[in-house]
C-alpha positions, 0 to 999 in steps of 0.5 A, spaced: 671 192 423 670 199 426 674 202 432 667 201 436 666 194 435 673 192 435 673 195 442 666 192 444 669 185 442 673 185 449 668 189 453 671 196 452 667 202 451 671 208 448 670 214 452 675 219 449 681 220 445 687 222 449 693 221 444 695 220 437 702 217 434 705 214 428 702 207 428 696 208 432 692 212 438 691 212 445 684 212 448 681 212 455 676 207 456 672 203 461 672 196 462 665 194 462 665 188 467 667 192 473 667 199 470 674 200 471 678 206 467 683 204 463 688 207 458 688 203 451 694 204 446 691 201 439 697 200 435 696 198 427 701 193 425 705 196 419 707 191 414 712 196 411 716 196 418 720 190 419 719 185 425 713 190 427 709 185 430 715 182 434 717 188 437 710 190 439 710 183 442 717 184 446 714 190 449 708 187 451 712 181 454 716 186 458 710 190 460 707 184 463 713 182 467 713 189 471 709 189 477 711 195 482 707 201 485 711 206 481 711 203 474 705 204 470 701 198 471 699 193 465 692 190 465 692 186 458 693 185 451 689 184 445 690 182 438 685 183 432 684 185 425 691 187 424 691 191 431 694 190 438 691 193 443 695 194 450 690 196 456 694 200 462 693 203 468 689 210 468 693 215 472 688 220 473 692 226 475 696 228 469 703 228 468 709 231 472 710 236 467 703 239 468 703 239 475 710 243 475 707 248 470 700 249 474 705 251 480 709 256 476 712 261 478 711 258 485 717 254 487 715 247 489 717 245 496 724 241 497 720 235 501 715 235 495 721 234 490 724 229 494 718 225 495 717 225 488 724 224 486 724 218 491 718 214 487 722 215 481 728 212 483 725 206 486 721 205 480 727 206 475 731 202 480 726 196 480 726 196 472 734 196 472 734 190 476 730 187 471 735 189 466 730 194 463 732 201 461 726 206 460 730 210 455 725 216 455 724 218 462 722 226 462 716 229 466 711 228 461 712 221 461 711 221 469 704 220 471 700 222 477 695 218 481 690 223 485 694 220 491 701 223 488 703 216 487 708 217 481 708 212 475 713 212 470 710 210 463 714 205 461 715 205 453 722 204 450 724 209 445 730 214 446 735 215 451 736 221 456 738 222 463 734 220 469 737 227 472 732 231 467 726 230 472 729 232 478 733 238 476 726 241 472 722 241 479 727 246 482 727 251 477 721 254 472 725 254 466 729 248 462 735 246 466 740 247 460 740 254 455 743 253 449 745 246 446 752 247 448 751 248 455 750 240 456 757 239 454 760 244 458 756 242 464 753 249 465 746 249 468 741 254 471 743 254 479 737 253 483 734 258 488 738 257 495 733 261 499 728 255 498 733 249 497 738 247 501 746 246 499 745 239 499 740 239 494 744 243 489 750 238 491 746 232 489 743 236 482 751 238 481 753 231 482 748 228 477 749 233 472 757 232 471 759 232 464 764 226 466 760 219 466 764 216 471 763 222 476 755 221 476 752 217 481 748 211 480 741 210 482 743 206 488 748 211 490 743 216 490 738 212 494 743 212 499 744 220 500 743 223 506 738 228 503 734 222 500 735 216 505 729 218 510 724 219 504 726 213 500 725 209 506 718 212 508 716 211 500 719 204 500 715 202 506 709 205 504 710 202 497 703 200 494 699 204 500 696 210 496 692 212 501 697 213 506 702 216 501 696 221 500 695 223 507 703 224 508 703 228 502 697 233 504 700 233 511 707 235 509 706 239 502 700 243 503 701 250 505 
């Protein structure tokens, strides 16, 4: 069965291809019954990969159990013709990396960084409470809705520090230079004329080369610099319109 007919079988109309991977492609689709847009990951099962179908089924099981305003929403899953099709929320405003690069060389305001970072913390804290590790948390995998709600794309791949996102928001280049700067703890300083000492201290604590010195997510959520924003975002969880109004009032020039 060709691609179009396979999607039509589940009342999906393919609008365009938005990504390609080793085992399949990602499409922007429209759900015919309600005209809702959705991202569909179309995965071809590979008989050469041991337990490939089981691995995908486990990922689908995890995705379907997650319900949080700051984690990408799972809609449905379809199995047909040796393919698995995973339907998920479409975040209309791209990803956080694109947002940062569009603003470059202009620095993002501290309160907006805290607003974004608070949403990441709440989303990641939620999945950690479910004993789920994101394993690829970076700006490219943090998607934005038109109301500036962040929805990390949950895919279980490689592991990296959650601190990568916040540090990159405060500078216009990568936080580390050479690879050996990571193990030495040498990072580019932030602009103290724009950001507070509290912001620098927060970043320094997260980038400590000693694992037991780095704060947990709960530690971060309780920091004075973050607590007011965490509280606001938490109370407004799921209310995109309210978050949008607050974002416009506080962050726009």
